[in-house]
C-alpha positions as CSV (number, residue, x, y, z in Angstrom):
1,M,110.3,104.0,57.2
2,S,108.1,107.1,57.6
3,N,104.9,107.2,59.6
4,K,101.5,107.6,57.9
5,K,99.1,110.4,58.3
6,I,96.3,110.1,60.8
7,T,92.8,111.7,60.4
8,I,90.9,112.9,63.5
9,C,87.9,115.3,63.4
10,G,88.3,115.6,59.6
11,T,91.8,116.9,60.0
12,N,94.8,115.2,58.5
13,I,97.9,115.2,60.8
14,H,101.1,114.3,58.9
15,P,104.2,112.7,60.3
16,G,106.2,115.1,62.4
17,E,103.3,117.4,63.1
18,E,101.4,118.4,66.3
19,A,97.7,119.4,66.2
20,N,95.3,121.0,68.6
21,L,91.8,119.8,67.6
22,A,88.3,120.3,69.0
23,L,85.7,117.6,68.7
24,P,82.2,119.1,68.4
25,L,79.9,117.6,71.2
26,P,76.1,117.4,71.4
27,E,74.4,120.7,71.8
28,Q,73.2,122.1,75.1
29,Y,69.7,123.6,75.7
30,S,71.2,127.1,75.3
31,C,72.5,126.1,71.8
32,A,76.0,127.1,73.0
33,P,78.6,125.0,71.3
34,L,80.7,122.5,73.3
35,F,84.0,121.1,72.1
36,M,86.4,118.5,73.5
37,P,90.0,119.7,73.1
38,I,92.3,117.0,71.7
39,K,96.1,117.2,71.4
40,V,97.8,114.9,68.8
41,I,101.6,114.4,68.6
42,H,102.3,112.5,65.5
43,G,105.9,111.1,65.3
44,K,107.8,111.0,62.1
45,K,108.7,107.3,62.7
46,P,106.0,104.6,62.7
47,G,104.8,103.1,65.9
48,P,101.7,102.4,68.0
49,C,99.0,104.9,68.8
50,L,98.5,105.7,72.5
51,L,95.5,107.4,74.0
52,V,96.0,109.2,77.3
53,F,92.9,110.8,78.8
54,S,91.3,112.0,82.0
55,V,88.2,113.5,83.5
56,L,85.7,110.9,82.5
57,K,83.7,111.7,85.6
58,G,84.4,115.5,85.7
59,T,86.5,115.7,88.9
60,E,89.9,114.0,88.2
61,L,92.1,117.1,88.3
62,N,95.3,115.1,89.0
63,G,94.7,113.3,85.7
64,L,94.1,116.5,83.8
65,E,97.4,117.9,85.0
66,I,99.3,114.7,84.2
67,A,98.0,114.7,80.6
68,N,98.9,118.4,80.1
69,R,102.4,118.0,81.6
70,L,103.0,115.0,79.4
71,I,102.2,116.7,76.1
72,Q,104.2,119.8,77.1
73,T,107.4,117.7,77.4
74,I,107.2,115.5,74.2
75,K,107.8,116.5,70.6
76,P,107.1,114.6,67.4
77,S,110.8,114.1,66.8
78,Q,111.1,112.2,70.1
79,I,108.5,109.5,69.5
80,S,107.8,106.6,67.2
81,G,104.0,106.5,66.7
82,T,101.3,108.8,67.9
83,I,100.0,110.2,71.2
84,I,96.4,111.3,71.4
85,A,95.9,113.3,74.6
86,V,92.5,114.3,75.9
87,P,93.0,116.1,79.3
88,V,89.2,116.5,79.7
89,M,87.0,113.8,78.1
90,N,83.8,114.8,79.9
91,I,83.7,118.6,79.2
92,Y,80.1,118.7,80.4
93,G,81.0,117.0,83.7
94,L,83.9,119.5,84.4
95,T,81.9,122.6,83.6
96,H,78.7,121.5,85.3
97,Y,80.1,120.0,88.4
98,P,78.7,118.3,90.4
99,K,76.4,117.1,87.6
100,V,78.1,114.6,85.4
101,L,75.8,114.4,82.4
102,P,72.3,116.0,81.6
103,T,70.8,112.6,82.2
104,G,72.6,112.1,85.5
105,N,74.3,108.8,84.6
106,N,78.1,108.4,84.2
107,L,79.8,108.6,80.8
108,A,81.6,105.3,81.2
109,S,78.2,103.5,81.2
110,C,77.3,105.1,77.8
111,F,79.9,103.3,75.7
112,P,80.3,102.3,72.9
113,G,77.6,104.9,72.3
114,N,74.7,105.5,70.0
115,E,74.6,108.5,67.6
116,D,70.8,108.7,68.1
117,G,70.8,107.9,71.8
118,S,70.9,110.0,75.0
119,Y,73.3,112.9,75.4
120,G,76.0,110.7,77.0
121,E,75.5,108.0,74.4
122,R,76.0,110.5,71.6
123,M,79.2,111.7,73.3
124,A,80.4,108.1,73.7
125,H,79.7,107.4,70.1
126,L,81.8,110.3,68.9
127,I,84.7,109.3,71.2
128,T,84.5,105.7,70.0
129,E,84.4,106.5,66.3
130,E,86.8,109.5,66.3
131,I,89.4,108.3,68.8
132,L,89.1,104.8,70.3
133,K,88.9,103.0,67.0
134,K,92.2,104.6,66.0
135,V,94.4,103.7,69.0
136,D,96.4,100.6,70.0
137,Y,96.8,101.3,73.7
138,C,94.8,103.3,76.3
139,I,95.7,104.9,79.7
140,E,93.0,106.5,81.8
141,L,94.1,108.9,84.5
142,Q,91.8,108.9,87.6
143,T,91.7,110.0,91.2
144,G,89.7,108.8,94.1
145,G,86.2,110.3,94.8
146,L,85.5,113.5,96.6
147,N,87.2,113.3,100.0
148,H,88.6,109.8,99.3
149,N,92.3,109.7,99.0
150,I,93.8,106.8,97.1
151,L,97.3,105.3,97.2
152,P,98.8,105.4,93.7
153,Q,98.0,102.2,91.9
154,V,97.2,100.8,88.5
155,Y,94.0,98.9,87.6
156,C,93.8,96.5,84.8
157,N,92.0,93.3,83.7
158,F,94.4,90.5,84.7
159,D,92.9,88.3,82.0
160,N,94.4,90.7,79.4
161,K,98.0,89.5,79.4
162,K,99.3,92.6,77.6
163,A,97.6,95.0,80.0
164,K,99.0,93.1,83.0
165,E,102.5,93.1,81.6
166,L,102.4,96.9,80.9
167,A,101.0,97.5,84.4
168,K,104.2,96.1,85.9
169,V,106.3,98.9,84.3
170,F,104.2,101.9,85.3
171,N,106.1,102.1,88.6
172,A,103.1,102.3,90.9
173,P,103.4,100.3,94.1
174,V,100.1,98.3,93.6
175,V,98.5,96.7,90.6
176,T,94.9,95.7,91.1
177,N,92.6,93.5,89.1
178,V,89.3,94.9,87.8
179,S,86.4,93.2,86.2
180,I,85.1,94.5,82.9
181,D,81.6,93.1,83.5
182,D,80.2,96.2,85.3
183,N,82.0,98.9,83.1
184,N,80.9,99.6,79.5
185,F,84.0,101.6,78.8
186,R,86.3,98.7,79.8
187,Q,84.1,96.3,77.8
188,T,84.4,98.6,74.7
189,T,88.2,98.7,74.9
190,E,88.3,94.9,75.3
191,E,86.1,94.4,72.2
192,L,88.4,96.7,70.3
193,H,91.4,94.7,71.5
194,I,92.9,97.8,73.2
195,P,94.9,97.1,76.4
196,L,93.6,99.5,79.0
197,L,95.5,100.7,82.1
198,V,93.8,102.9,84.7
199,Y,96.1,104.9,86.9
200,Q,94.4,106.2,90.1
201,A,95.9,108.3,92.8
202,G,94.9,111.2,95.1
203,E,91.4,112.5,95.6
204,A,88.9,114.3,93.4
205,M,89.1,118.1,92.9
206,R,92.6,118.3,94.4
207,F,96.1,118.4,93.1
208,D,98.7,116.0,94.6
209,E,102.2,116.6,93.3
210,N,103.5,113.2,94.2
211,S,100.6,111.5,92.3
212,I,101.1,113.8,89.3
213,E,104.8,113.3,89.0
214,L,104.4,109.5,89.4
215,G,101.7,109.6,86.7
216,V,103.8,111.5,84.2
217,N,106.8,109.2,84.7
218,G,104.5,106.2,84.6
219,V,103.0,107.1,81.2
220,K,106.5,107.7,79.8
221,N,107.6,104.3,81.2
222,I,104.7,102.7,79.3
223,M,105.8,104.5,76.1
224,R,109.3,103.1,76.5
225,S,107.9,99.6,77.0
226,I,105.9,99.8,73.7
227,N,108.9,101.3,71.9
228,M,107.4,104.8,71.4
229,L,110.3,106.4,73.4
230,E,113.9,105.2,73.3
231,K,115.6,103.6,76.3
232,E,114.5,100.9,78.6
233,P,111.7,101.5,81.1
234,I,112.9,102.8,84.4
235,Q,112.1,100.0,86.8
236,E,112.4,101.6,90.3
237,T,109.5,99.6,91.8
238,R,108.4,96.0,91.6
239,P,104.6,96.3,92.1
240,I,102.6,93.9,94.2
241,F,99.4,92.4,92.7
242,S,96.0,92.6,94.4
243,R,93.0,90.7,93.2
244,E,90.6,92.3,95.6
245,E,89.8,95.6,97.3
246,D,86.9,96.5,99.4
247,W,85.6,99.7,101.1
248,I,84.7,99.5,104.8
249,V,81.5,101.5,105.4
250,A,80.6,103.4,108.5
251,H,78.0,101.8,110.7
252,K,77.4,105.0,112.6
253,G,77.4,108.7,111.7
254,G,79.7,111.3,113.4
255,I,83.3,112.4,113.5
256,L,85.9,110.1,111.9
257,H,89.3,109.7,113.6
258,P,91.5,107.5,111.5
259,N,94.3,105.5,113.2
260,V,95.9,104.4,110.0
261,V,97.5,106.0,106.8
262,L,97.7,105.0,103.2
263,G,100.1,102.1,102.6
264,Q,99.9,100.8,106.2
265,T,99.5,97.1,106.8
266,I,96.7,96.1,109.2
267,E,95.5,92.9,110.9
268,C,92.1,91.4,110.9
269,G,90.2,92.8,113.9
270,E,92.6,95.7,114.3
271,T,91.0,99.0,115.3
272,I,91.8,101.3,112.4
273,G,89.7,104.3,113.5
274,T,86.8,105.6,115.6
275,V,83.6,107.5,115.0
276,S,82.5,109.8,117.8
277,D,79.4,111.9,118.5
278,P,79.9,115.5,117.1
279,F,77.9,117.0,120.0
280,G,80.1,115.8,122.8
281,A,78.2,112.8,123.9
282,D,80.4,110.1,125.4
283,T,79.8,107.6,122.6
284,I,82.7,106.3,120.5
285,E,82.4,103.5,118.0
286,P,85.6,101.6,117.1
287,I,86.1,100.7,113.4
288,K,87.7,97.3,113.1
289,S,89.1,95.8,110.0
290,P,87.3,92.7,108.8
291,Q,90.4,91.4,107.1
292,K,94.2,91.5,107.0
293,G,95.4,93.8,104.3
294,I,96.9,97.2,103.3
295,V,95.1,100.5,103.4
296,V,94.8,101.9,99.9
297,G,92.0,104.4,100.4
298,V,91.0,106.8,103.2
299,N,88.0,109.1,103.6
300,T,89.6,112.5,104.4
301,S,86.4,114.1,105.6
302,P,85.9,114.2,109.4
303,L,82.1,114.3,108.9
304,I,80.8,110.9,108.2
305,H,77.2,109.8,107.5
306,E,76.2,106.2,108.3
307,G,76.9,104.0,105.3
308,L,79.6,106.1,103.7
309,P,82.9,104.4,102.6
310,I,85.7,105.2,105.0
311,F,88.7,102.9,104.5
312,K,89.6,100.8,101.4
313,I,91.5,97.6,102.1
314,A,93.5,95.6,99.5
315,S,94.2,91.9,100.1
316,F,97.3,90.1,99.0
317,L,98.6,86.5,98.9
318,D,101.9,87.4,100.5
319,Y,101.5,90.2,103.0
320,D,105.1,90.3,104.2
321,K,106.2,90.8,100.6
322,A,103.5,93.4,100.0
323,E,104.4,95.4,103.1
324,T,108.1,95.4,102.2
325,A,107.4,96.4,98.7
326,I,105.3,99.4,99.7
327,E,107.8,100.5,102.4
328,E,110.6,100.4,99.8
329,W,108.4,102.4,97.3
330,D,107.5,104.9,100.0
331,K,111.1,105.6,100.9
332,K,111.7,106.8,97.3
333,Q,108.8,109.4,97.4
334,P,109.5,113.1,98.0
335,D,106.7,113.1,100.6
336,S,106.2,109.9,102.5
337,Y,102.7,108.3,102.6
338,I,103.4,106.0,105.5
339,G,105.5,108.4,107.6
């Protein structure tokens, strides 16, 4: 059986074809045109349609690189179904950094969009109509925030059974539950019955080769799991599931000295870092963990304002199992996180 043609941006892509498209975006004040590049790989054989995208905020460079490497290594003859790859979804956010949108809000909050609404809502409407309504699965590629390094992990809505099953085969060490209540983009994918995975690793505006390679292989594993690629998924890691993650915020400004690394297990009340006076005064404030858990996020900037997030701690039901799983995963990485 042959695949059917797919139409995006008014262009028909036939089975066995690749297409480089450009989605026209709302005009800027300069009247300069702005386009979102889209890469479509349309297999000859029928199968699901997978959307892989990044840079929703404007700073997720790891995700941009993952999407580009993925489409460089896959041909239409290799897949059943269709890949729609959008390395940079928020073109405005990338080109106007640090501003995300002209209105200042984030693009995720603008979905499903409104063709007569704000700049972001018009963008979201185009993305929903031209792309989201044509896909069966969706993978977003994220990083941590600026100066916030994140242990590679996959986020999904645990109430979506298909998304949770797929998250297991991505080969990230941690799978974390996320609520759809406070995220319009996630709500839109749920309403369209699209299982959504969010892979997050590394920090904004930085390349991390470990995170990039794991991301490329993870997306291919998902493609094997949904029968877009031949062979069984490569299951090197049995992930651990976390229902809760919280950032610890600084109660004092100054110089941050972490005592822990990503992937490390910590005890409740353990001193995981200190904040000292930058001008040499003999004042040091210890940072104690309010809970037992595993460090999945670290602020990499030494200069800390009061109230800034500094350590992200994930909680698990079985900490011994979680610690062992992360240690085993870490041993397989080219560059160890735990050391």
